DRENPAMI-246913 format. One record per residue (C-alpha): residue in three letters; x, y, z. Coordinates in pm, whole numbers, plus 50000, padded with zeros to 5 digits. Example, Ala and Ser with C-alpha at 12.3 -4.5 7.8 and 13.67 -1.06 7.14 Angstrom:
% DRENPAMI-246913
ala512304955050780ser513674989450714
This chain:
% DRENPAMI-246913
unk500005000050001unk501255034949913unk500625071150005unk498375073049699unk496025047549861unk495625070750161unk495015099649923unk492355080749730unk490625069750052unk490535105850169unk488965116549839unk486355088849871unk485455101150219unk485005136550085unk482855123749799unk480595107150061unk480115142250203unk478835154349866unk482065168449719unk482575165749343unk485865149249248unk487705164448951unk491135150448850unk493705177548798unk494095169848426unk490415178348365unk490895214948455unk491205222448087unk490295259248094unk493325267748302unk495425293348115unk498545290548332unk500005266348581unk500275296048816unk496455298848835unk494885285049152unk491295298649129unk488705280048920unk487285312748788unk484585297048569unk483065279848872unk483145312049074unk481535330348783unk478835303448755unk477995306649127unk477785344749112unk475565343248802unk473185319148974unk473165337449308unk472925372849166unk471045370548836unk470495408248822unk474205414048755unk474825414648377unk477015386648239unk479375412448094unk480125424748450unk480875390548599unk484565388648491unk485205421748663unk483395409848978unk485455377848980unk488625398248944unk487645420549236unk487185390349458unk490365372149358unk492825400949323unk494375407249664unk497265430149742unk499735430450028unk503475428550074unk503365393750231unk501275362650175unk500095365550536unk498735400550475unk497105390250147unk495495360450321unk494075383350589unk492585407550338unk491075379650129unk489515363150437unk487835395850530unk486455398650175unk485395362150176unk483395364850498unk481995400150469unk481605402750092unk481675435749909unk479385461949758unk479595458949379unk478695488249155unk477935485848784unk476235506048511unk472945494948362unk471065516348109unk473005546948218unk472215541448585unk474685531648860unk473495501849060unk474845488649389unk474495453349519unk476005435249819unk477755403749698unk479195373649880unk481345347349703unk479765319949919unk476155313850024unk476845309950395unk473215304250490unk472495275550248unk475495252350208unk473815232149932unk473735262949706unk477545261649682unk479905241649462unk482285218649654unk485155203149457unk488015180549564unk491085177949337unk494375159649389unk497895163949257unk497285197949099unk500555210648951unk501185246949047unk504035268848926unk505605294849154unk509135300249273unk509285262549230unk506705238049089unk504735218849353unk501825194049368unk499815195449694unk498145162149765unk494525174249792unk492885208149731unk489335217449835unk487565243949624unk484335261249725unk482815280049432unk486195277449262unk488145292749556unk490955270549694unk490105272050064unk491635240350211unk494855221050141unk495535185250259unk499115172350282unk499225134850345unk502005111150447unk501895073550406unk500265055250701unk502045023750585unk505605035250657unk507175046350984unk509325075350864unk506935101250715unk504765117950979unk502585148251035unk505755167451120unk507065160250771unk503725170850623unk503855203250823unk507375210850701unk506315203950343unk503425228450376unk505825255150503unk507805250250183unk504595253249978unk503875287050142unk507285299050021unk507255281349682unk503625286449564unk502415315649780unk499515324049545unk497685292749666unk497825305550024unk496415339849939unk493035322349956unk493615294150205unk491315291750507unk493195263550680unk495325233050607unk495145196350708unk498125173450769unk497825135850823unk499905104150844unk497205078150901unk497295078651280unk497225116351333unk495115140651137unk495525177251234unk494225210451113unk495775244551156unk496515277751000unk498975277150706unk501475300450877unk501345284751225unk504025264451399unk503415227451455unk502625232851825unk499425251251729unk497985223951506unk495235202551659unk493225171251595unk489485173051532unk488025146651760unk484275149951748unk481335150651509unk478785165651752unk480775180452042unk479605154952298unk481195122452181unk485005122952161unk486885099851925unk490325093152072unk491105063151850unk493925076351627unk493085052351345unk489775070751302unk491305105551300unk490785112550926unk487245098750930unk486345120651229unk487845152051078unk486085147650744unk482725138750894unk483035164251178unk484765194251023unk484605189050647unk480885182450612unk479535211450411unk477545228950682unk480285226250943unk483045236750703unk481265268850601unk480305277450958unk483925272151067unk485395294350795unk482805321550845unk482575323051225unk485565304951375unk488625320651212unk489945354751309unk493125375551297unk494575385551633unk496305419351624unk499255425851853unk500835459351773unk502065455351414unk501785417551414unk498705398751293unk498215361751377unk495605339651211unk493755318051465unk491175290851413unk489045273351672unk489885239051806unk487055214151808unk486135219252175unk485935257052120unk483865252751803unk481325229651966unk481335247352303unk480485280752139unk478025265051893unk476115245952160unk476015276752385unk474665297552095unk471915272152025unk470995271452394unk470965309552397unk468335309952121unk466265286152331unk466705305452656unk465865339052495unk462985326052287unk459305323652375unk458935303652697unk462705304452755unk463965303553113unk466935327353053unk469345299953171unk471645291752879unk473785266753068unk477195260253221unk480325252953016unk483225234853186unk486465238852991unk489705229853168unk491925258853273unk494475266953002unk492475252052716unk491435285552568unk488205296452741unk488805332652639unk488765323052272unk485645301752323unk483925332552470unk485175352652173unk483685328051924unk480405327352118unk480265365452122unk480775366051746unk477915341251694unk475635361951917unk476575395151755unk475935382051403unk472685364051492unk469615376151301unk467355359851562unk468775380351848unk468375413551668unk471565432051764unk472055419352119unk474095434152400unk476695410452543unk477965415752897unk481225397852984unk481285396353363unk484405386553562unk485255387753932unk488685403853924unk490335433453754unk493215412953612unk490735389553436unk488855420053308unk492095433553160unk493025400053009unk489635395452839unk489615431352719unk493015426152561unk491825394052392unk488615409352257unk490275441752153unk492905422651956unk490025407051757unk488245439751678unk487685431351312unk486075398551418unk483655409251696unk483505446851656unk483865473851917unk484365463552281unk483595486352574unk485265483152915unk483315498053204unk485685519953401unk483425523353705unk479865516753823unk478475548853668unk480175541153335unk478605506553338unk475115520453400unk475425544153106unk476625516252874unk473845492352973unk471135518152908unk472165520852543unk469975504052285unk472175474552195unk474815460351969unk477595462952225unk480065440252397unk480665453052749unk483345440152985unk483065446353356unk483905432853697unk480965420753905unk481565446254181unk480565474353943unk476975462653999unk477095479654340unk474305500854476unk474785536754591unk474375548654949unk471055564754858unk469675532654703unk468065502754873unk468085481454557unk469905483754228unk467875502553965unk466705484253652unk468995494853368unk467355476453080unk464285454353034unk465465441952696unk465315404352641unk468255402152400unk470955408552662unk473345379452711unk475515378153024unk478635356552996unk480045349853342unk483665338153378unk484415315553676unk480875323453783unk480865302654102unk483175327454272unk480765356754247unk477195343954225unk476815341654602unk477415362154913unk475655387955125unk477105417254931unk474775407454651unk476675419354343unk475345390354139unk471835396154267unk472215432754176unk473175422653822unk469985402553784unk467985430953934unk469565455553687unk468945432753385unk465805413153478unk465215398253131unk468825389653046unk469895353952976unk472965339553146unk475715314953053unk478585304553281unk482125295153181unk484235277553439unk487515258753462unk486395244353796unk484325212353801unk480875217453950unk481635191054214unk484405213354353unk482465245554366unk480465237054676unk477485256854546unk474895250054286unk476105269953988unk473835250453756unk470815263953947unk471945299053857unk472845292953494unk471355259853386unk472865225053343unk476285216653201unk475955219352822unk479565212452721unk482555196552891unk486255195952806unk488295182053092unk491975182353179unk492795147453053unk491245154152711unk493005187752693unk496405171552742unk495615143152501unk494665168552235unk497715190552289unk495525220252384unk497635221052699unk500955204052772unk501335175053012unk502225182853371unk505015163953540unk505325160053916unk508705160954095unk508465157054474unk511385169354686unk511845170555061unk513955192855286unk514065173755617unk514115192355948unk515325177856278unk514315190756622unk517565197256811unk516145215757114unk514895189257360unk513655216657599unk511385233857348unk508195228357556unk509765244957861unk511025273757645unk507515278157503unk506015280857849unk508575306957954unk507885329057651unk504095327557681unk502855347357982unk502695327958306unk499095339358354unk497925324258026unk495385296558039unk496195261257933unk494035266857624unk496135297257523unk499365277657568unk498095249157352unk496945274457089unk500425289257056unk502015254857051unk499805244456762unk500375277056577unk504165278256608unk504695241356553unk502505245656247unk503845243155898unk504125280455827unk506505286756116unk508665256956028unk508695264155655unk509765300155708unk512885293255914unk516015309855767unk517935276955755unk515275259855552unk514755289355318unk518485290455248unk518425253755150unk515265258954943unk516875287954758unk519895266754673unk517675238754543unk515615261754323unk518585279654166unk520385246854097unk517265230553948unk516365260653733unk519855266853596unk520355230353509unk516935228153343unk517245258653118unk520305244152948unk517875222652749unk514985247652762unk516435282852736unk512965297952693unk511715284853030unk510595306153323unk509715296953681unk507015306053931unk507615301554307unk504565299854535unk505235308154903unk503025303955209unk503065340155320unk504255374655218unk506945374055487unk508275340155367unk508155352655009unk510415382355091unk512725361255305unk513105335655022unk513805363954776unk516605376255000unk518025341055031unk517915336654653unk519755369354593unk522725356654794unk523245326654565unk525705330554276unk524135328453927unk520625333754061unk518445343153758unk516755377653750unk513545376453949unk510715397354092unk508195394554376unk504605402054275unk502395413754560unk500195442854652unk500745464754955unk499135468055296unk499545495555548unk500865469655797unk503765459855567unk507395467055664unk508215500455505unk511365486655338unk509195465255111unk508495497354919unk512195503754855unk513475497454502unk515465465154514unk519085462954411unk519385451354051unk515705458853981unk513565488353880unk510845478754127unk510105474954496unk508475443154630unk505125461154643unk503815465654288unk501085489154171unk498625479453896unk500675495053616unk503825476653729unk501965443553755unk500645448253403unk504155454453266unk505565424553451unk502815402353315unk503935411252965unk507605405953055unk506935371553203unk505045361652886unk508025372052672unk510575343852673unk513365367452563unk512855391352855unk515625387553119unk513205382253413unk513175344853463unk511605338153802unk508545352653972unk507775348654345unk504145350754457unk501795341454738unk498445345154560unk499005369154270unk499155356253910unk497885321654012unk494685327753816unk493875347453505unk497495348953390unk498785334753065unk502555328853048unk503245303452770unk507015300952845unk506305293853215unk507605258353265unk508475253153633unk506125257653927unk507995255854259unk505365248254524unk506175257254884unk502635263654996unk499875238855086unk497055241654834unk494065220754740unk491105218554508unk490365247654277unk493285268754403unk495775240954337unk494475233653989unk494545270653899unk498135272954022unk499465243053829unk497655255353518unk500115284253501unk502645259653352unk500365239753119unk500315264552829unk501585254052487unk504855269852373unk507255259652093unk509645231752204unk508005230252547unk507355193652619unk505545198752946unk505215218153266unk506965206453583unk505585209253936unk508465208254185unk506875200954521unk508785211254836unk505775210155072unk504045176555003unk500925182754792unk500835148054633unk497575137154800unk495875170554728unk497105168654371unk495615134054323unk492315144354476unk492085176154267unk492915158553940unk490265132554014unk487705160054044unk488905175153718unk488785142653522unk485755124153663unk482875146453565unk480245119853502unk478895124453854unk477125156353750unk474575145353488unk472985170453256unk469905185253414unk470905178253776unk469755208553973unk468975218554329unk465335217354436unk464795254754487unk461655249854699unk463625228954950unk466445254454958unk463945282555025unk462405263155314unk465865258055460unk466675294955422unk463515307455596unk464045282555878unk467645294255919unk466555330755927unk463985323356197unk466725305556390unk468765337856408unk465725359956473unk464765338456773unk467995349856944unk467365387056883unk464845407857078unk462125423456865unk463355459156916unk466695451056751unk465315434956437unk465435457056126unk464895447055765unk465745482055640unk468585492155874unk470625505155582unk468085532855532unk468845545955884unk471245574355940unk474925566555988unk474815572556364unk471665551456406unk473245523356205unk476355523356423unk474315524256746unk472185494656631unk475275474256552unk476845483256886unk473715472557074unk473585439056892unk477265431656945unk476955440557315unk473915417557337unk475955386757245unk479595394757321unk480745373857617unk477215361457687unk475905325957713unk474265330257371unk477385342157182unk478265307057058unk474605299856968unk474415331756763unk477635324756570unk476475289456486unk472995300856377unk474445328956164unk476815304455991unk473865281855899unk471945312055768unk474945323555560unk475235289755389unk471495287355326unk471425322355177unk474075312854923unk471725286654780unk468865310854715unk470535344854673unk469235348154317unk465585341754410unk463395372654398unk461355363054707unk464365366854937unk465295401854819unk463115417355086unk465355403655363unk468785407855202unk469625437555425unk468595418255735unk470875389255638unk473705413755585unk473105429255927unk473605395556097unk476795390355893unk478235423756010unk477365416056373unk479225382856347unk482275400556201unk482395425956483unk481995399556755unk484985380756613unk486995412556575unk486555422856939unk488135389957043unk491435397656865unk494505405257078unk496345438257101unk498565442556792unk501745453156969unk501775425057227unk500865399656959unk503785411156742unk506295408357026unk505055373657118unk505325362556757unk508875375756735unk509985355757040unk508275323856933unk509615326256577unk513155329756712unk512645299056930unk511535278356628unk514515290756422unk517035280256686unk515385246856759unk515465231856410unk518305218056201unk518035216655820unk519455185955652unk520255179955286unk517395175955043unk516405139654999unk516105127554641unk514755092554690unk515395082654329unk519005093854339unk519625074154659unk518095043554497unk520355046754196unk517515049053945unk516685074853686unk514155100353807unk510845093253630unk508575118653471unk505345112453653unk502445130753495unk499815141553745unk497325129753485unk498705094353484unk495965070153579unk498145051453829unk499195083554000unk495575094954036unk494465062254200unk493945065154574unk496045046054821unk494885034455159unk495365060155432unk497935048255684unk499595068155962unk503175080155916unk503415070355549unk506185089955377unk504815099955035unk508215096354871unk508585060454992unk505045053454877unk505875066754534unk509125046854519unk507245015254623unk504705020654346unk507445024754084unk509254993954211unk506044973354205unk505504983853845unk509014972753755unk508494939153922unk505284933953723unk506974944253399unk510064923153456unk508464891253586unk505134874053507unk502534872153783unk502904834653826unk506664834453861unk508034824854200unk510644852654203unk507954878454143unk505924865454437unk508954865754664unk509884901254569unk506334913954612unk506094897754955unk509444912955060unk508284947254944unk505024944655138unk506804932755455unk509324961155429unk506624987755406unk504614971055683unk507674971055913unk508225007555832unk504625015855927unk505064997156254unk508345015956311unk510294983256323unk512704997856066unk513645032955955unk513185050255624unk516865044255550unk516325006655591unk513405008255348unk515535025655089unk518375000555135unk516054970655086unk514424986754786unk517824993554631unk518704956754670unk515454947254498unk516174972154225unk519584956354170unk518004921754137unk515674935453872unk518604951353688unk520454917953695unk517434900953535unk517204928053271unk520934925353198unk520664887553168unk517974890952906unk520054916952723unk523024892752723unk520744866352572unk519794890052293unk516094892052387unk514094921252254unk511154936852444unk508614917952234unk510394884652298unk510474887252678unk506924875352741unk507514844352523unk510774837552709unk508964839653044unk506374813852936unk509094787852882unk511304798853172unk508384796353418unk508064758453366unk509074743053696unk509994708553557unk512294717553272unk516014715153215unk516314741352940unk519244765352963unk518644802552933unk520484803152598unk518374774552465unk515164792552564unk516334825052402unk517284807552076unk513954789152075unk512004821652115unk513914837651827unk513074808451598unk509414805351702unk508704842351650unk510454842651314unk508344813651181unk505054826451329unk505474860751171unk505754844650829unk502164832250867unk500504862951027unk497894880750814unk495664910750888unk492764899351106unk494324865151169unk492854862351520unk489254867151400unk486954836951424unk486554834351045unk490354831850989unk490854797551145unk492884787250843unk495554813150926unk495504803551295unk496094767351199unk499124777050991unk500554797151284unk500144767251519unk501774744451263unk504744768051235unk505254766451613unk505004728451617unk507614725751338unk510124746351538unk509474727551862unk509824694051686unk513164704451536unk514334713951887unk513274679552023unk510324692052229unk507684664452240unk504704650552428unk502734671352677unk505434697752674unk504914702152298unk501154706152340unk501444730152633unk504074752652474unk502284753652139unk499044765952297unk500794789752536unk502984805752271unk500124809452021unk497844824552290unk500544849852375unk500964858152006unk497184862751966unk497234888552243unk500434906252134unk499874906451757unk496094907651719unk496424940751537unk498924927851281unk500554943751082unk500144976051288unk501504957651595unk504584946051409
């Protein structure tokens, strides 16, 4: 089979989609080999579509469409695409009168009115002569190019096809003046992308409907042709899912990936339903994994909404919960101005109100807090009653709840708007019913699929440990002396817990010095292979962050770095001093943070490392960011958002690396489970609102029962400032230090949680102020209980010093280095890594990981039924059990594991000495496992070589299928012949024949692909 077979099969698939096949030699009317537009077909379409245009004017119209100017092929492609999608106004003279008509070269609304042609091996002259494998013409315009490599040979691949297309762009650039996108394929990977894009930005098309994903690589061409190249989908993609992103003078052509195409398309269809007659204004919830391009999906959805005839010039409100996200989205949308039109960014609450009272046709970006009410208002005023307002909420779960009521204000301001939520956080991790606010999940694209598709890079996990030993045996006595003698036992225990806690230990100068050395060494060694890479360090506190920065600065060859954090009035004043070797202080203002974001995203900028506590862990896009140094306990949504900073695609970046100094393995496994097991939230699963309302009213009555009637006030915010303050003081005094203080705090907590479930329901709006009053009272009660600042600071200083002098930092333990084995790349998405392990006390995660790797090697090296395997597994289990029971130390465990590792290496070396390949090992083990045999190892190895050689002569495609018993018989006969020649007879002959053939059936059932 040859590459031409693959080409012909691809053409047949396109013909099944209704394409007309025309061999290249039949394009007889072609005047020059440089021509790439089938002008007669374009003229025929225009004549049929616009019969009022005289035939004599059609050649000029065709010329206007196909003549594009520009200094580069990229610029010509951009100008043609704009003309292709938007059309032009054509003027012509008829009977002395000038007539104007809007003309499109494609009938976008009715795909069947267009002419779809597939042609292969079209010779094209340019700087050099070239023959692209397959060209797709729509109304004579060459919009898609396929470059195919043989699936039947190992060498040519999609990378070779991509390189060949890059040569085509240089050699026959006139073809790419008109190109919408290109397809490259090698039989097991079929990818689409823009003709000028690097390989890293090509993607597979893995779905026909957006819900069912086809991950079988053998079906990749079938899925792309049936999913993307069907006529309706192809035209919709070219018209609505390709845009040019402007960045200063540079223009980049971008096309949607399949999850963005279907996510936006499904959301648009649901929007028409939600807005239509009888619609419930809940469009739905879209879960797309962080880093997979949610901003672009929103952009594509906004374009669909803006261009919709059914929605009649809608207003689109993009609502986010933080200023940095607002800036990021504004930058994305502004860079696509020609695609979505003008974008407005609300500068403040008054600005937002003015924008929303306009008549429509706008895209408005704003943060949720701009839906605040003024001091003179009890409720937010209605800004528009229009029904064609679409609110797109980003990470909606973070802002749809809470007593401040910004989200409720939004719904009050736009009572007839319809809402759609985008989130990178699985619903199961949100803790609140987002689907009740926005509707059920309508499209999902999880982390595992994102990595498989190359939309994000894989994430590797590298655990490290900086051990600490307690050297002060009198630490308890020293604690008691520092804490006041008059303190209660409870106070003493509180300080013990706090200062023995992780933050105090992690922040010791000795440990931070060791951590700094580890980070600099790791980073400098890593960037030898990846010079573009940057690193992000996450610290537990602002104080630790600064202390680590200072420790890093003392190390020779420390890369340029910056701390990113905002200021507080309680900060040490020196944090505002410009740092040596930098233009900035540690405290950054908004303008400085914006500049540093851009510098961190630029791989050529000298700043290589960024230190943070919370900043930049969400809403930041740094493609070169490769290393995440974690020195802060995190879990759930926060952890996933943090590790997603290093999962962005960047040229030559193979993956992101999480270097864990704090021990987040368990939290990482739990979080990734949540992000990859989404079947537990079926479509349509929603909270029963009536039950939630009952719970809310019961909770409210529970708080009211503790408050005398004279102190209850549903409209306390309408009181004067003095009256408000007096009311709060009376309520705080009522509970503070009383027998009912604890009861009140517990009842208010229940009320707060219940309110979050129903905050969007209109019937609770009458008591929102009352709920807020009880929240403020709780806050003040807790605040009164805080200690005096000065005495607290002095106590902290003494206790911190005690911790510093009581701990000794030892060298970092690299368990793999000690064991003498190569450090593995362990993806946090690996199925085995995600699996839970039984919780046992005192289990060192590094030993657990080492044990898992060793178990895997035992299973790979020895068969399950082999005695040696059983003995090694039993030894491993006993070793770990003794360690749990503290019979042996961690060092003993490592020593025993190293010995086991050496045994495995001996076995592997023995097989290598016998000349056994990986595919021959399982056959060798079948014979070697026979207890009553006198075969030497060399004899077994030679026998395996001969058996496999003879079997492979008889294998045919599909030989294991039930209807190919004739082939199976020949394979068995080949085995018997070899065994007979080697004097194997009797029961041994029968057993080995069946065992070897069964192994071959399992190993080579996909012959010849498994060869």
